[in-house]
A tleap script that builds the chain and sets N, CA, C and O, in Angstrom:
source leaprc.protein.ff14SB
mol = sequence {
  NMET LYS THR PHE HIE LEU THR ILE ALA LYS
  ILE GLY GLU ASN LEU PHE ASP GLY GLU VAL
  ALA SER VAL SER LEU PRO GLY VAL GLU GLY
  VAL CYS GLU VAL LEU ALA GLY HIE GLU ALA
  LEU VAL SER GLU LEU ARG GLN GLY ALA ILE
  ARG VAL THR ALA ALA ASP GLY ALA VAL HIE
  THR PHE GLU THR SER GLU ARG GLY VAL ALA
  GLU ILE SER GLY ASN GLN ALA THR ILE LEU
  CLEU
}
set mol.1.N position { 0.837 -1.134 0.146 }
set mol.1.CA position { -0.199 -0.049 0.107 }
set mol.1.C position { 0.880 1.247 0.176 }
set mol.1.O position { 1.803 1.412 0.974 }
set mol.2.N position { 0.458 2.081 -0.902 }
set mol.2.CA position { 1.695 3.458 -1.214 }
set mol.2.C position { 0.660 4.243 0.104 }
set mol.2.O position { -0.504 4.040 0.450 }
set mol.3.N position { 1.768 5.235 0.612 }
set mol.3.CA position { 1.173 6.364 1.831 }
set mol.3.C position { 1.870 7.237 1.388 }
set mol.3.O position { 2.884 7.111 0.701 }
set mol.4.N position { 1.139 8.602 1.924 }
set mol.4.CA position { 1.953 9.976 2.325 }
set mol.4.C position { 1.850 10.447 3.384 }
set mol.4.O position { 1.216 9.884 4.276 }
set mol.5.N position { 2.408 11.514 3.526 }
set mol.5.CA position { 2.430 12.202 4.862 }
set mol.5.C position { 1.421 13.066 5.060 }
set mol.5.O position { 1.055 13.679 4.057 }
set mol.6.N position { 0.837 13.300 6.126 }
set mol.6.CA position { -0.347 14.112 6.053 }
set mol.6.C position { -0.121 14.928 7.388 }
set mol.6.O position { 0.440 14.356 8.323 }
set mol.7.N position { -0.543 16.269 7.521 }
set mol.7.CA position { -0.525 17.181 8.522 }
set mol.7.C position { -1.818 17.719 8.600 }
set mol.7.O position { -2.305 18.095 7.533 }
set mol.8.N position { -2.558 17.852 9.735 }
set mol.8.CA position { -3.902 18.632 9.686 }
set mol.8.C position { -3.587 19.705 11.073 }
set mol.8.O position { -3.128 19.181 12.088 }
set mol.9.N position { -3.787 20.825 11.061 }
set mol.9.CA position { -3.309 21.861 12.080 }
set mol.9.C position { -4.335 22.887 11.843 }
set mol.9.O position { -4.895 23.262 10.812 }
set mol.10.N position { -4.466 23.370 13.526 }
set mol.10.CA position { -5.287 24.525 13.365 }
set mol.10.C position { -4.092 25.713 14.220 }
set mol.10.O position { -2.970 25.317 14.538 }
set mol.11.N position { -4.429 26.763 14.422 }
set mol.11.CA position { -3.740 27.615 14.895 }
set mol.11.C position { -3.346 27.308 16.534 }
set mol.11.O position { -4.119 27.409 17.487 }
set mol.12.N position { -2.321 27.018 16.558 }
set mol.12.CA position { -1.725 26.583 18.045 }
set mol.12.C position { -1.908 25.158 18.418 }
set mol.12.O position { -1.538 24.731 19.511 }
set mol.13.N position { -2.441 24.466 17.571 }
set mol.13.CA position { -2.810 23.058 18.027 }
set mol.13.C position { -2.648 21.937 16.442 }
set mol.13.O position { -3.161 22.188 15.352 }
set mol.14.N position { -2.013 21.037 16.700 }
set mol.14.CA position { -1.664 19.781 15.722 }
set mol.14.C position { -2.494 18.729 15.878 }
set mol.14.O position { -2.348 17.941 16.813 }
set mol.15.N position { -3.449 18.613 14.977 }
set mol.15.CA position { -4.472 17.508 15.221 }
set mol.15.C position { -4.147 16.193 14.834 }
set mol.15.O position { -4.513 15.198 15.459 }
set mol.16.N position { -3.304 16.174 13.567 }
set mol.16.CA position { -2.780 15.104 12.710 }
set mol.16.C position { -1.427 15.220 12.299 }
set mol.16.O position { -1.005 16.217 11.714 }
set mol.17.N position { -0.607 14.053 12.636 }
set mol.17.CA position { 0.715 14.334 11.748 }
set mol.17.C position { 1.218 12.839 11.448 }
set mol.17.O position { 1.804 12.276 12.373 }
set mol.18.N position { 1.054 12.188 10.316 }
set mol.18.CA position { 1.481 10.910 10.290 }
set mol.18.C position { 1.214 10.414 9.119 }
set mol.18.O position { 0.545 11.111 8.357 }
set mol.19.N position { 1.604 9.271 8.742 }
set mol.19.CA position { 1.435 8.428 7.049 }
set mol.19.C position { 0.132 7.948 7.199 }
set mol.19.O position { -0.381 7.370 8.157 }
set mol.20.N position { -0.249 8.214 6.305 }
set mol.20.CA position { -1.828 7.723 5.740 }
set mol.20.C position { -1.898 7.261 4.412 }
set mol.20.O position { -1.008 7.573 3.620 }
set mol.21.N position { -2.872 6.537 4.063 }
set mol.21.CA position { -3.352 5.671 2.808 }
set mol.21.C position { -4.155 6.675 1.949 }
set mol.21.O position { -4.062 6.803 0.728 }
set mol.22.N position { -4.999 7.402 2.831 }
set mol.22.CA position { -5.956 8.196 2.020 }
set mol.22.C position { -6.634 9.281 2.899 }
set mol.22.O position { -6.615 9.107 4.117 }
set mol.23.N position { -7.266 10.444 2.357 }
set mol.23.CA position { -7.880 11.295 3.194 }
set mol.23.C position { -8.746 11.931 2.349 }
set mol.23.O position { -8.422 12.499 1.306 }
set mol.24.N position { -10.223 11.804 2.955 }
set mol.24.CA position { -11.170 12.575 1.988 }
set mol.24.C position { -11.520 13.933 2.598 }
set mol.24.O position { -11.533 14.067 3.822 }
set mol.25.N position { -11.754 14.765 1.914 }
set mol.25.CA position { -11.826 16.320 2.191 }
set mol.25.C position { -13.031 16.946 1.920 }
set mol.25.O position { -13.506 16.755 0.800 }
set mol.26.N position { -13.770 17.818 2.883 }
set mol.26.CA position { -14.861 18.635 2.116 }
set mol.26.C position { -14.601 19.607 1.358 }
set mol.26.O position { -14.527 20.610 2.067 }
set mol.27.N position { -14.387 19.901 0.090 }
set mol.27.CA position { -13.788 20.736 -0.710 }
set mol.27.C position { -15.295 21.724 -1.047 }
set mol.27.O position { -16.420 21.229 -1.106 }
set mol.28.N position { -15.015 23.023 -1.215 }
set mol.28.CA position { -16.056 23.758 -1.924 }
set mol.28.C position { -17.119 23.312 -3.186 }
set mol.28.O position { -18.243 23.653 -3.554 }
set mol.29.N position { -16.289 22.542 -3.533 }
set mol.29.CA position { -17.022 21.870 -5.038 }
set mol.29.C position { -17.361 20.693 -4.673 }
set mol.29.O position { -17.918 20.183 -5.646 }
set mol.30.N position { -17.339 20.003 -3.851 }
set mol.30.CA position { -17.446 18.428 -3.568 }
set mol.30.C position { -16.442 17.807 -2.823 }
set mol.30.O position { -15.349 18.369 -2.752 }
set mol.31.N position { -16.657 16.573 -2.168 }
set mol.31.CA position { -15.486 15.965 -1.643 }
set mol.31.C position { -14.669 15.378 -2.538 }
set mol.31.O position { -15.024 14.791 -3.561 }
set mol.32.N position { -13.412 15.564 -2.087 }
set mol.32.CA position { -12.117 15.048 -2.849 }
set mol.32.C position { -11.418 13.893 -1.911 }
set mol.32.O position { -11.356 13.970 -0.684 }
set mol.33.N position { -10.957 12.924 -2.616 }
set mol.33.CA position { -9.960 11.907 -2.316 }
set mol.33.C position { -8.770 12.075 -2.211 }
set mol.33.O position { -8.449 12.568 -3.292 }
set mol.34.N position { -8.102 12.006 -1.747 }
set mol.34.CA position { -6.523 12.250 -1.716 }
set mol.34.C position { -6.006 10.853 -1.642 }
set mol.34.O position { -6.373 10.144 -0.705 }
set mol.35.N position { -5.197 10.400 -2.535 }
set mol.35.CA position { -4.328 9.049 -2.291 }
set mol.35.C position { -2.734 9.501 -2.470 }
set mol.35.O position { -2.340 10.660 -2.598 }
set mol.36.N position { -1.999 8.415 -2.450 }
set mol.36.CA position { -0.454 8.637 -2.714 }
set mol.36.C position { -0.431 9.107 -4.173 }
set mol.36.O position { -1.187 8.647 -5.028 }
set mol.37.N position { 0.379 9.943 -4.372 }
set mol.37.CA position { 0.862 10.404 -5.801 }
set mol.37.C position { -0.235 11.230 -6.461 }
set mol.37.O position { -0.294 11.313 -7.687 }
set mol.38.N position { -1.211 11.916 -5.556 }
set mol.38.CA position { -1.964 12.823 -6.225 }
set mol.38.C position { -1.190 13.889 -6.804 }
set mol.38.O position { -0.067 14.239 -6.442 }
set mol.39.N position { -1.859 14.359 -7.703 }
set mol.39.CA position { -1.576 15.753 -8.437 }
set mol.39.C position { -1.386 16.763 -7.561 }
set mol.39.O position { -2.194 16.764 -6.631 }
set mol.40.N position { -0.366 17.847 -7.558 }
set mol.40.CA position { -0.348 18.827 -6.758 }
set mol.40.C position { -1.642 19.642 -6.988 }
set mol.40.O position { -2.242 19.697 -8.062 }
set mol.41.N position { -2.012 20.297 -5.789 }
set mol.41.CA position { -3.421 20.783 -5.860 }
set mol.41.C position { -3.667 21.783 -4.378 }
set mol.41.O position { -3.351 21.381 -3.258 }
set mol.42.N position { -4.204 22.949 -4.618 }
set mol.42.CA position { -4.519 23.724 -3.523 }
set mol.42.C position { -5.853 23.886 -3.545 }
set mol.42.O position { -6.431 24.119 -4.607 }
set mol.43.N position { -6.515 23.782 -2.355 }
set mol.43.CA position { -8.048 23.701 -2.640 }
set mol.43.C position { -8.566 24.623 -1.121 }
set mol.43.O position { -7.959 24.383 -0.077 }
set mol.44.N position { -9.320 25.306 -1.126 }
set mol.44.CA position { -10.360 25.850 -0.101 }
set mol.44.C position { -11.295 24.766 0.225 }
set mol.44.O position { -11.848 24.046 -0.606 }
set mol.45.N position { -11.426 24.709 1.475 }
set mol.45.CA position { -12.395 23.655 2.201 }
set mol.45.C position { -13.280 24.245 2.837 }
set mol.45.O position { -13.123 25.279 3.486 }
set mol.46.N position { -14.421 23.544 2.681 }
set mol.46.CA position { -15.852 24.156 3.405 }
set mol.46.C position { -15.913 23.311 5.101 }
set mol.46.O position { -15.156 22.396 5.427 }
set mol.47.N position { -16.857 23.829 5.863 }
set mol.47.CA position { -17.337 22.976 6.748 }
set mol.47.C position { -17.651 21.632 6.674 }
set mol.47.O position { -18.413 21.363 5.745 }
set mol.48.N position { -17.211 20.470 7.541 }
set mol.48.CA position { -17.555 18.964 7.189 }
set mol.48.C position { -16.763 18.297 7.866 }
set mol.48.O position { -16.071 18.659 8.817 }
set mol.49.N position { -16.869 17.139 7.300 }
set mol.49.CA position { -15.867 15.983 7.811 }
set mol.49.C position { -14.656 15.755 7.230 }
set mol.49.O position { -14.555 15.645 6.008 }
set mol.50.N position { -13.702 15.669 7.990 }
set mol.50.CA position { -12.335 15.146 7.224 }
set mol.50.C position { -12.060 13.811 7.697 }
set mol.50.O position { -11.913 13.590 8.899 }
set mol.51.N position { -11.970 12.760 6.672 }
set mol.51.CA position { -11.842 11.357 6.990 }
set mol.51.C position { -10.674 10.957 6.711 }
set mol.51.O position { -10.305 11.104 5.546 }
set mol.52.N position { -9.855 10.406 7.579 }
set mol.52.CA position { -8.536 9.997 7.312 }
set mol.52.C position { -8.353 8.652 7.713 }
set mol.52.O position { -8.754 8.207 8.788 }
set mol.53.N position { -7.527 7.766 6.536 }
set mol.53.CA position { -7.387 6.425 6.732 }
set mol.53.C position { -5.831 5.994 7.086 }
set mol.53.O position { -5.149 5.765 6.087 }
set mol.54.N position { -5.278 5.873 8.155 }
set mol.54.CA position { -3.944 5.916 8.644 }
set mol.54.C position { -3.339 4.806 7.957 }
set mol.54.O position { -3.985 3.915 7.406 }
set mol.55.N position { -1.868 4.892 8.011 }
set mol.55.CA position { -1.255 3.849 7.104 }
set mol.55.C position { -1.504 2.074 7.747 }
set mol.55.O position { -1.493 1.021 7.110 }
set mol.56.N position { -1.697 2.297 9.099 }
set mol.56.CA position { -1.913 1.046 9.861 }
set mol.56.C position { -3.412 0.441 9.421 }
set mol.56.O position { -3.670 -0.760 9.498 }
set mol.57.N position { -4.287 1.371 8.986 }
set mol.57.CA position { -6.000 0.989 8.488 }
set mol.57.C position { -6.959 1.895 9.783 }
set mol.57.O position { -8.139 2.239 9.725 }
set mol.58.N position { -6.167 2.063 10.673 }
set mol.58.CA position { -7.128 3.156 11.579 }
set mol.58.C position { -7.756 4.193 10.573 }
set mol.58.O position { -7.233 4.712 9.588 }
set mol.59.N position { -9.231 4.377 11.176 }
set mol.59.CA position { -9.898 5.672 10.555 }
set mol.59.C position { -10.051 6.743 11.727 }
set mol.59.O position { -10.349 6.575 12.910 }
set mol.60.N position { -9.807 7.673 11.148 }
set mol.60.CA position { -9.970 8.931 12.034 }
set mol.60.C position { -10.888 9.959 11.316 }
set mol.60.O position { -10.723 10.137 10.110 }
set mol.61.N position { -11.891 10.674 12.021 }
set mol.61.CA position { -12.624 11.622 11.511 }
set mol.61.C position { -12.455 12.888 12.588 }
set mol.61.O position { -12.443 12.930 13.818 }
set mol.62.N position { -12.312 14.041 11.397 }
set mol.62.CA position { -12.133 15.238 12.001 }
set mol.62.C position { -13.417 16.187 11.682 }
set mol.62.O position { -13.382 16.666 10.549 }
set mol.63.N position { -14.423 16.509 12.386 }
set mol.63.CA position { -15.327 17.508 12.170 }
set mol.63.C position { -14.839 18.939 12.144 }
set mol.63.O position { -14.099 19.319 13.051 }
set mol.64.N position { -15.174 19.702 11.241 }
set mol.64.CA position { -14.774 21.086 11.461 }
set mol.64.C position { -15.624 21.915 11.073 }
set mol.64.O position { -16.174 21.662 10.001 }
set mol.65.N position { -15.991 23.105 11.770 }
set mol.65.CA position { -16.941 23.955 11.815 }
set mol.65.C position { -16.428 25.217 11.212 }
set mol.65.O position { -16.929 26.339 11.295 }
set mol.66.N position { -15.491 24.895 10.676 }
set mol.66.CA position { -14.544 26.332 9.982 }
set mol.66.C position { -14.347 26.139 8.642 }
set mol.66.O position { -14.629 25.028 8.191 }
set mol.67.N position { -13.977 26.876 8.003 }
set mol.67.CA position { -13.423 26.898 6.618 }
set mol.67.C position { -11.983 26.633 6.531 }
set mol.67.O position { -11.340 27.291 7.349 }
set mol.68.N position { -11.286 25.857 5.775 }
set mol.68.CA position { -10.099 25.940 5.563 }
set mol.68.C position { -9.178 25.829 4.472 }
set mol.68.O position { -9.723 26.181 3.426 }
set mol.69.N position { -7.943 25.459 4.314 }
set mol.69.CA position { -7.257 25.048 3.180 }
set mol.69.C position { -6.538 23.981 2.930 }
set mol.69.O position { -5.844 23.704 3.909 }
set mol.70.N position { -6.365 23.091 1.843 }
set mol.70.CA position { -5.703 21.842 1.692 }
set mol.70.C position { -4.541 22.289 0.643 }
set mol.70.O position { -4.902 22.997 -0.298 }
set mol.71.N position { -3.468 22.003 0.721 }
set mol.71.CA position { -2.361 21.867 -0.292 }
set mol.71.C position { -1.790 20.290 -0.262 }
set mol.71.O position { -1.550 19.559 0.699 }
set mol.72.N position { -1.689 20.097 -1.497 }
set mol.72.CA position { -1.165 18.543 -1.960 }
set mol.72.C position { -0.020 18.862 -2.705 }
set mol.72.O position { -0.139 19.553 -3.716 }
set mol.73.N position { 1.020 18.468 -2.357 }
set mol.73.CA position { 2.144 18.422 -3.300 }
set mol.73.C position { 3.393 17.487 -2.929 }
set mol.73.O position { 3.698 17.275 -1.756 }
set mol.74.N position { 4.015 17.005 -3.897 }
set mol.74.CA position { 4.640 15.822 -3.632 }
set mol.74.C position { 4.303 14.635 -3.284 }
set mol.74.O position { 3.594 13.891 -3.962 }
set mol.75.N position { 4.825 14.354 -2.118 }
set mol.75.CA position { 3.945 12.990 -1.459 }
set mol.75.C position { 3.549 13.498 0.324 }
set mol.75.O position { 3.537 12.878 1.387 }
set mol.76.N position { 3.294 14.760 -0.020 }
set mol.76.CA position { 2.517 15.418 1.243 }
set mol.76.C position { 1.518 16.061 1.249 }
set mol.76.O position { 1.210 16.562 0.167 }
set mol.77.N position { 0.583 16.322 2.477 }
set mol.77.CA position { -0.751 17.027 2.370 }
set mol.77.C position { -0.477 17.722 3.615 }
set mol.77.O position { 0.067 17.218 4.597 }
set mol.78.N position { -0.976 19.159 3.480 }
set mol.78.CA position { -1.107 19.971 4.828 }
set mol.78.C position { -2.435 20.477 4.744 }
set mol.78.O position { -2.845 20.823 3.635 }
set mol.79.N position { -3.108 20.566 5.655 }
set mol.79.CA position { -4.603 20.817 5.872 }
set mol.79.C position { -4.546 21.900 7.139 }
set mol.79.O position { -4.305 21.540 8.291 }
set mol.80.N position { -4.794 23.224 6.770 }
set mol.80.CA position { -4.899 24.180 7.708 }
set mol.80.C position { -6.288 24.658 8.150 }
set mol.80.O position { -6.937 25.133 7.218 }
set mol.81.N position { -6.783 24.652 9.104 }
set mol.81.CA position { -7.911 25.085 9.560 }
set mol.81.C position { -8.009 26.363 10.216 }
set mol.81.O position { -9.095 26.755 10.643 }
savepdb mol mol.pdb
quit
């Protein structure tokens, strides 16, 4: 299974930092599924659920009541809320 590094952060708080198999993001134009090797992308996020499948198969869900931004580049993704 291919993985990539994901960081999810708010000002002053790191919510997640580790290797993942996938992440599902609530984009302003719909849900976006990110896998390893995804094309470079910067996207605005809307309120909703961020669903992370970690490299070990554990699933983590982060509900966000605020907007944010996601940047995918190389073999990493950063989500700022």
